[in-house]
N, C-alpha and C positions, 0 to 999 in steps of 0.2 A: 677684706676686714675679716671677714669669715674663713679665708685660707690662713692668712696670720693667724687669727684665733687657734686654729688647728695647729700650727706650728708651734706655737706658745704652748699647747696642752701636750704635744709631743716633745717638748724640752727642747728646741728651736728655738730660743729667745731671740736669738740675733738676729736669725733670719725675721722673724717674727715684728720685732722692733722696726727692721729696714723698711717691711713690708707697711707698716703702718704710717712710719714717717715718710712715704710716697705716696700715701692718699690725702684726697683732700675732704673724705667724708668726715665728718664728727663723730658719729662712735668709735671711727677707727685714729682719732685724733685722744679720745679719750683713754683707749687701751693703750695707744704708746704712753702716756701719762702714766698709766697703774700700770705698765711694765716697768718704766723708769723709774716710779716710786717703788718696785717692788725688787730693783737690782739695785736697790739703795742709790739711784740718782734724783735726791729730790727736787734740787732744783730744774735739770730738766723736765722730768715730769710737772714741775708746776709750771713750768709756761705751757706746755703741752694743753693742761688742764684748764690753763686760765683761759686758752685761745678756744677751747672745747665750748665751756662755757659761756662766753661772751656771745656765742652764734647762737645759743641755744634758747627758746621763749623761756621766762620764768616758771612755766606750768607744765615741762616737759619732766619727765622722769628721766630722761639723760641728764637734764641743766642739774636735777638735784644728786643724780650721781656723781656727776663732774666736782659738785658743791664738796663733797663727802672726800672724793679721794685730794680734792686740792686744800683742802682743811687738814688731812694726814702729810701731805705733802710737806706745807707748811712746817707742821709740828717736828718732822724729822731734820729741819733746817735750819 
């Protein structure tokens, strides 16, 4: 997740998305969803964010972040 985030910040968006796609880590799924959302692929982002949010407890900050970006993805589609 961290290496992919560094790639993302360097503008290596395809490489970052590929790394996040291969990860089963929930924060990585959120980052993948955000990457797809910002790449104007809201349908793909919605799926990744929905999956991530489903795995997290409601009182988790990550859960709230996933829900926020899922709302944005749905608004774009």
